[in-house]
The first five atom37 places (N, CA, C, CB, O) and aatype in JSON, in Angstrom:
{
  "aatype": [20, 20, 20, 20, 20, 20, 20, 20, 20, 20, 20, 20, 20, 20, 20, 20, 20, 20, 20, 20, 20, 20, 20, 20, 20, 20, 20, 20, 20, 20, 20, 20, 20, 20, 20, 20, 20, 20, 20, 20, 20, 20, 20, 20, 20, 20, 20, 20, 20, 20, 20, 20, 20, 20, 20, 20, 20, 20, 20, 20, 20, 20, 20, 20, 20, 20, 20, 20, 20, 20, 20, 20],
  "atom_mask": [
    [1, 1, 1, 1, 1],
    [1, 1, 1, 1, 1],
    [1, 1, 1, 1, 1],
    [1, 1, 1, 1, 1],
    [1, 1, 1, 1, 1],
    [1, 1, 1, 1, 1],
    [1, 1, 1, 1, 1],
    [1, 1, 1, 1, 1],
    [1, 1, 1, 1, 1],
    [1, 1, 1, 1, 1],
    [1, 1, 1, 1, 1],
    [1, 1, 1, 1, 1],
    [1, 1, 1, 1, 1],
    [1, 1, 1, 1, 1],
    [1, 1, 1, 1, 1],
    [1, 1, 1, 1, 1],
    [1, 1, 1, 1, 1],
    [1, 1, 1, 1, 1],
    [1, 1, 1, 1, 1],
    [1, 1, 1, 1, 1],
    [1, 1, 1, 1, 1],
    [1, 1, 1, 1, 1],
    [1, 1, 1, 1, 1],
    [1, 1, 1, 1, 1],
    [1, 1, 1, 1, 1],
    [1, 1, 1, 1, 1],
    [1, 1, 1, 1, 1],
    [1, 1, 1, 1, 1],
    [1, 1, 1, 1, 1],
    [1, 1, 1, 1, 1],
    [1, 1, 1, 1, 1],
    [1, 1, 1, 1, 1],
    [1, 1, 1, 1, 1],
    [1, 1, 1, 1, 1],
    [1, 1, 1, 1, 1],
    [1, 1, 1, 1, 1],
    [1, 1, 1, 1, 1],
    [1, 1, 1, 1, 1],
    [1, 1, 1, 1, 1],
    [1, 1, 1, 1, 1],
    [1, 1, 1, 1, 1],
    [1, 1, 1, 1, 1],
    [1, 1, 1, 1, 1],
    [1, 1, 1, 1, 1],
    [1, 1, 1, 1, 1],
    [1, 1, 1, 1, 1],
    [1, 1, 1, 1, 1],
    [1, 1, 1, 1, 1],
    [1, 1, 1, 1, 1],
    [1, 1, 1, 1, 1],
    [1, 1, 1, 1, 1],
    [1, 1, 1, 1, 1],
    [1, 1, 1, 1, 1],
    [1, 1, 1, 1, 1],
    [1, 1, 1, 1, 1],
    [1, 1, 1, 1, 1],
    [1, 1, 1, 1, 1],
    [1, 1, 1, 1, 1],
    [1, 1, 1, 1, 1],
    [1, 1, 1, 1, 1],
    [1, 1, 1, 1, 1],
    [1, 1, 1, 1, 1],
    [1, 1, 1, 1, 1],
    [1, 1, 1, 1, 1],
    [1, 1, 1, 1, 1],
    [1, 1, 1, 1, 1],
    [1, 1, 1, 1, 1],
    [1, 1, 1, 1, 1],
    [1, 1, 1, 1, 1],
    [1, 1, 1, 1, 1],
    [1, 1, 1, 1, 1],
    [1, 1, 1, 1, 1]
  ],
  "atom_positions": [
    [[-11.46, -19.76, -2.63], [-12.3, -19.96, -1.43], [-13.23, -18.72, -1.63], [-11.43, -19.99, 0.08], [-12.92, -17.63, -2.13]],
    [[-14.14, -19.01, -1.27], [-15.45, -17.88, -1.2], [-15.79, -17.48, 0.46], [-17.08, -18.71, -1.98], [-15.81, -18.36, 1.32]],
    [[-15.98, -16.43, 0.7], [-16.32, -15.99, 1.75], [-17.37, -14.92, 1.86], [-15.33, -15.69, 2.24], [-17.37, -14.06, 0.98]],
    [[-18.05, -14.88, 2.61], [-19.43, -14.07, 2.78], [-18.63, -13.07, 3.74], [-20.99, -15.0, 3.54], [-17.88, -13.35, 4.67]],
    [[-19.02, -11.8, 3.21], [-18.66, -10.85, 3.99], [-19.64, -10.32, 5.04], [-18.28, -9.93, 3.21], [-20.84, -10.42, 4.77]],
    [[-19.28, -9.77, 6.25], [-20.29, -9.36, 7.48], [-20.16, -7.88, 7.42], [-19.86, -9.99, 9.13], [-19.22, -7.22, 6.99]],
    [[-21.2, -7.52, 7.91], [-21.28, -6.08, 8.17], [-21.48, -5.74, 9.78], [-22.5, -5.49, 7.29], [-22.27, -6.3, 10.54]],
    [[-20.56, -4.68, 10.09], [-21.07, -3.95, 11.57], [-21.26, -2.62, 11.29], [-19.98, -4.02, 12.87], [-20.3, -2.16, 10.66]],
    [[-22.29, -1.67, 11.56], [-22.48, -0.51, 11.38], [-22.05, 0.05, 9.98], [-21.93, 0.04, 12.38], [-22.74, -0.39, 9.07]],
    [[-21.11, 0.89, 9.62], [-20.82, 1.44, 8.22], [-19.7, 0.58, 7.52], [-20.35, 3.0, 8.3], [-19.3, 0.84, 6.39]],
    [[-19.17, -0.56, 8.38], [-18.2, -1.21, 7.83], [-18.42, -2.81, 7.36], [-17.2, -1.05, 8.76], [-19.1, -3.6, 8.01]],
    [[-17.85, -3.09, 6.33], [-17.78, -4.55, 5.87], [-16.59, -5.03, 5.96], [-18.17, -4.78, 4.55], [-15.65, -4.31, 5.63]],
    [[-16.35, -6.33, 6.44], [-15.15, -7.06, 6.42], [-15.33, -8.36, 6.07], [-14.52, -7.02, 7.59], [-16.4, -8.89, 5.77]],
    [[-14.12, -8.92, 6.11], [-14.04, -10.31, 5.31], [-13.54, -11.34, 6.91], [-12.48, -10.23, 3.65], [-12.5, -11.06, 7.5]],
    [[-14.29, -12.28, 7.32], [-13.96, -12.89, 8.53], [-13.01, -13.96, 8.44], [-15.07, -13.35, 9.13], [-13.49, -14.99, 7.97]],
    [[-11.61, -14.02, 8.81], [-10.67, -14.88, 8.42], [-10.53, -15.6, 9.71], [-9.41, -14.23, 7.83], [-10.53, -14.93, 10.74]],
    [[-10.39, -16.97, 9.79], [-9.82, -17.86, 11.03], [-8.75, -17.55, 11.29], [-9.71, -19.22, 10.93], [-7.93, -17.21, 10.43]],
    [[-8.51, -17.6, 12.51], [-7.06, -17.74, 12.94], [-6.14, -18.43, 12.51], [-6.95, -18.05, 13.92], [-5.04, -17.94, 12.25]],
    [[-6.45, -19.85, 12.34], [-5.63, -20.86, 11.56], [-5.2, -20.4, 9.93], [-6.58, -22.27, 11.51], [-4.24, -20.76, 9.25]],
    [[-6.08, -19.66, 9.69], [-5.47, -19.08, 8.31], [-4.72, -17.98, 8.52], [-6.49, -18.67, 7.27], [-3.66, -17.98, 7.89]],
    [[-4.87, -17.23, 9.07], [-3.96, -16.04, 9.32], [-2.66, -16.62, 10.06], [-4.73, -14.85, 10.27], [-1.58, -16.11, 9.78]],
    [[-2.73, -17.45, 10.8], [-1.39, -18.06, 11.3], [-0.59, -18.61, 10.06], [-1.66, -19.31, 12.41], [0.62, -18.39, 9.92]],
    [[-1.36, -19.37, 9.15], [-0.72, -20.16, 8.28], [0.26, -19.13, 7.21], [-1.89, -21.07, 7.54], [1.3, -19.54, 6.7]],
    [[-0.25, -17.9, 7.03], [0.22, -17.11, 6.16], [1.11, -15.99, 7.04], [-0.95, -16.58, 5.3], [1.61, -15.01, 6.47]],
    [[1.26, -16.2, 8.42], [2.09, -15.29, 8.98], [1.36, -13.78, 9.09], [3.38, -15.29, 8.11], [2.05, -12.77, 8.92]],
    [[0.12, -13.69, 9.36], [-0.5, -12.5, 9.62], [-1.06, -12.4, 10.97], [-1.47, -12.26, 8.67], [-1.68, -13.31, 11.52]],
    [[-0.83, -11.25, 11.48], [-0.97, -10.86, 13.01], [-1.77, -9.86, 13.13], [0.25, -10.49, 13.71], [-2.97, -10.05, 13.27]],
    [[-1.1, -8.31, 13.08], [-1.73, -7.41, 13.4], [-2.04, -6.21, 12.15], [-1.03, -7.02, 14.54], [-2.93, -5.35, 12.13]],
    [[-1.04, -6.49, 11.19], [-1.36, -5.65, 10.05], [-0.92, -6.12, 9.0], [-0.96, -4.44, 10.1], [0.13, -6.76, 9.05]],
    [[-1.53, -5.94, 7.89], [-1.33, -6.3, 6.71], [-1.23, -5.05, 5.74], [-2.35, -7.23, 6.4], [-1.44, -3.86, 6.0]],
    [[-0.79, -5.72, 4.39], [-0.55, -4.96, 3.12], [-1.75, -4.99, 2.39], [0.58, -5.49, 2.27], [-2.3, -6.1, 2.33]],
    [[-2.32, -3.99, 1.79], [-3.27, -4.3, 1.0], [-2.87, -3.57, -0.6], [-4.65, -3.81, 1.75], [-2.6, -2.37, -0.75]],
    [[-2.89, -4.37, -1.46], [-2.3, -4.13, -2.62], [-3.37, -3.86, -3.98], [-1.38, -5.31, -2.79], [-3.58, -4.77, -4.78]],
    [[-3.84, -2.85, -4.08], [-5.06, -2.58, -5.38], [-4.47, -3.02, -6.53], [-5.56, -0.92, -5.72], [-3.27, -2.9, -6.78]],
    [[-5.35, -3.58, -7.29], [-5.2, -3.97, -8.21], [-6.63, -3.33, -9.29], [-4.93, -5.4, -7.89], [-7.54, -2.74, -8.7]],
    [[-6.7, -3.48, -10.6], [-7.64, -2.72, -11.34], [-9.12, -3.21, -10.9], [-7.37, -2.93, -12.93], [-10.08, -2.46, -10.71]],
    [[-9.1, -4.63, -10.77], [-10.62, -5.35, -10.55], [-10.39, -6.42, -9.35], [-11.24, -6.28, -12.1], [-11.28, -7.23, -9.1]],
    [[-9.12, -6.41, -8.58], [-9.05, -7.27, -7.25], [-7.96, -6.63, -6.36], [-8.66, -8.92, -7.56], [-7.11, -5.83, -6.73]],
    [[-8.11, -7.02, -5.37], [-6.7, -6.56, -4.32], [-6.4, -7.61, -3.82], [-6.84, -5.5, -3.05], [-7.23, -8.51, -3.69]],
    [[-4.86, -7.74, -3.34], [-4.19, -8.59, -2.1], [-3.83, -8.54, -1.22], [-3.51, -9.01, -2.08], [-2.8, -7.87, -1.1]],
    [[-4.29, -9.04, -0.26], [-3.8, -9.05, 1.2], [-2.75, -9.97, 1.81], [-4.87, -9.27, 1.95], [-2.86, -11.19, 1.93]],
    [[-1.74, -9.23, 2.18], [-0.48, -10.21, 2.36], [-0.12, -9.46, 3.78], [0.94, -10.17, 0.94], [-0.67, -8.43, 4.14]],
    [[1.03, -10.23, 4.62], [1.31, -9.76, 5.81], [2.53, -8.71, 5.53], [1.62, -10.95, 6.8], [3.23, -8.63, 4.53]],
    [[2.56, -7.98, 6.64], [3.42, -6.6, 6.46], [4.7, -7.37, 6.99], [2.88, -5.01, 7.47], [4.51, -7.87, 8.1]],
    [[6.05, -7.59, 6.4], [7.12, -7.93, 6.87], [7.96, -6.74, 6.88], [7.6, -9.0, 6.23], [7.64, -5.71, 6.29]],
    [[9.25, -6.93, 7.68], [10.24, -6.19, 7.7], [10.89, -6.16, 6.58], [10.93, -6.46, 8.58], [10.81, -7.14, 5.82]],
    [[11.78, -4.83, 6.18], [12.22, -4.7, 5.08], [13.18, -6.0, 4.7], [12.81, -3.41, 5.07], [12.99, -6.77, 3.76]],
    [[14.21, -6.05, 5.65], [15.45, -7.04, 5.65], [14.85, -8.61, 6.12], [16.75, -6.42, 6.88], [15.73, -9.47, 6.05]],
    [[13.85, -8.99, 6.45], [13.12, -9.75, 6.87], [13.8, -11.33, 6.19], [11.66, -9.21, 6.5], [13.5, -11.49, 5.01]],
    [[14.46, -12.18, 6.67], [14.83, -13.38, 6.3], [16.32, -13.01, 5.36], [13.48, -14.14, 5.48], [16.6, -13.7, 4.37]],
    [[17.24, -11.8, 5.83], [18.23, -11.79, 5.01], [19.28, -12.49, 5.89], [18.56, -10.39, 4.48], [20.17, -13.16, 5.37]],
    [[19.18, -12.34, 7.22], [20.46, -13.22, 7.78], [20.43, -14.56, 7.21], [20.47, -13.41, 9.42], [21.4, -15.04, 6.63]],
    [[19.51, -15.05, 7.34], [19.47, -16.64, 7.19], [19.88, -16.89, 5.33], [17.52, -17.33, 7.73], [20.35, -17.91, 4.84]],
    [[19.58, -15.87, 4.74], [19.86, -15.93, 3.41], [21.4, -15.78, 3.07], [19.07, -14.9, 2.76], [21.88, -16.34, 2.09]],
    [[22.12, -15.03, 3.9], [23.43, -14.48, 4.08], [23.95, -15.72, 4.69], [23.56, -13.07, 4.97], [24.96, -16.05, 4.07]],
    [[23.73, -16.4, 5.49], [24.3, -17.7, 6.02], [24.33, -18.84, 4.87], [23.37, -18.21, 7.3], [25.37, -19.5, 4.73]],
    [[23.37, -19.03, 4.17], [23.33, -19.91, 3.16], [24.28, -19.57, 1.99], [22.01, -20.0, 2.75], [24.94, -20.5, 1.52]],
    [[24.41, -18.18, 1.42], [25.31, -18.09, 0.8], [26.79, -18.44, 0.99], [25.14, -17.21, 0.61], [27.56, -19.05, 0.24]],
    [[26.98, -17.86, 2.23], [28.25, -18.23, 2.59], [28.56, -19.7, 2.74], [28.53, -17.6, 3.72], [29.71, -20.04, 2.43]],
    [[27.66, -20.7, 3.2], [27.65, -22.19, 3.42], [28.15, -22.72, 1.9], [26.0, -22.81, 3.95], [28.98, -23.61, 1.83]],
    [[27.54, -22.06, 0.62], [27.61, -22.55, -0.59], [28.79, -21.72, -1.17], [26.28, -22.47, -1.34], [29.12, -21.89, -2.34]],
    [[29.27, -21.07, -0.58], [30.32, -20.26, -1.23], [30.0, -19.1, -2.52], [31.24, -21.34, -1.76], [30.69, -18.7, -3.46]],
    [[28.82, -18.85, -2.12], [28.36, -17.78, -2.92], [28.41, -16.32, -2.38], [27.04, -18.1, -3.24], [27.65, -15.44, -2.79]],
    [[29.19, -16.15, -1.59], [29.31, -14.33, -0.91], [30.6, -14.05, -1.38], [29.29, -13.99, 1.07], [31.34, -13.68, -0.47]],
    [[31.11, -14.09, -2.45], [32.41, -13.29, -2.59], [32.03, -12.11, -3.63], [33.74, -14.29, -3.17], [31.03, -12.05, -4.35]],
    [[33.03, -11.27, -3.53], [32.71, -9.85, -4.11], [32.65, -9.89, -5.65], [33.87, -8.76, -3.66], [33.52, -10.33, -6.4]],
    [[31.61, -9.42, -5.94], [31.59, -9.34, -7.66], [32.31, -8.27, -8.59], [30.15, -9.13, -8.1], [32.66, -8.46, -9.76]],
    [[32.48, -7.03, -7.78], [32.88, -5.66, -8.36], [34.29, -5.81, -7.64], [31.82, -4.17, -7.92], [35.16, -5.41, -8.42]],
    [[34.73, -6.16, -6.68], [35.99, -5.57, -6.13], [35.94, -4.93, -5.02], [36.55, -4.75, -6.9], [34.84, -4.77, -4.5]],
    [[37.05, -4.44, -4.42], [37.28, -3.51, -3.59], [37.55, -2.07, -4.02], [38.19, -3.95, -2.92], [37.75, -1.2, -3.17]],
    [[37.58, -1.79, -5.38], [38.18, -0.57, -5.94], [36.93, 0.32, -6.43], [39.26, -0.94, -7.21], [36.93, 0.94, -7.49]],
    [[36.07, 0.31, -5.69], [34.74, 1.59, -5.75], [35.17, 2.45, -5.51], [33.53, 1.69, -4.93], [34.51, 3.49, -5.47]]
  ]
}
């Protein structure tokens, strides 16, 4: 996708439609990952976002057994 940068005073920005932001779960904050010749913009997620659902699926599939045991 190619988008023309917009400028307002001393800032340049990338205008993105609300539909696109909603599709990728972006609301108020984003994480900007800087690489050598490009950057990635992605939504900020909570550290344990989705863990509860993943643990439920593990329990349903019988994948929630202790691996190391209780002798730690």
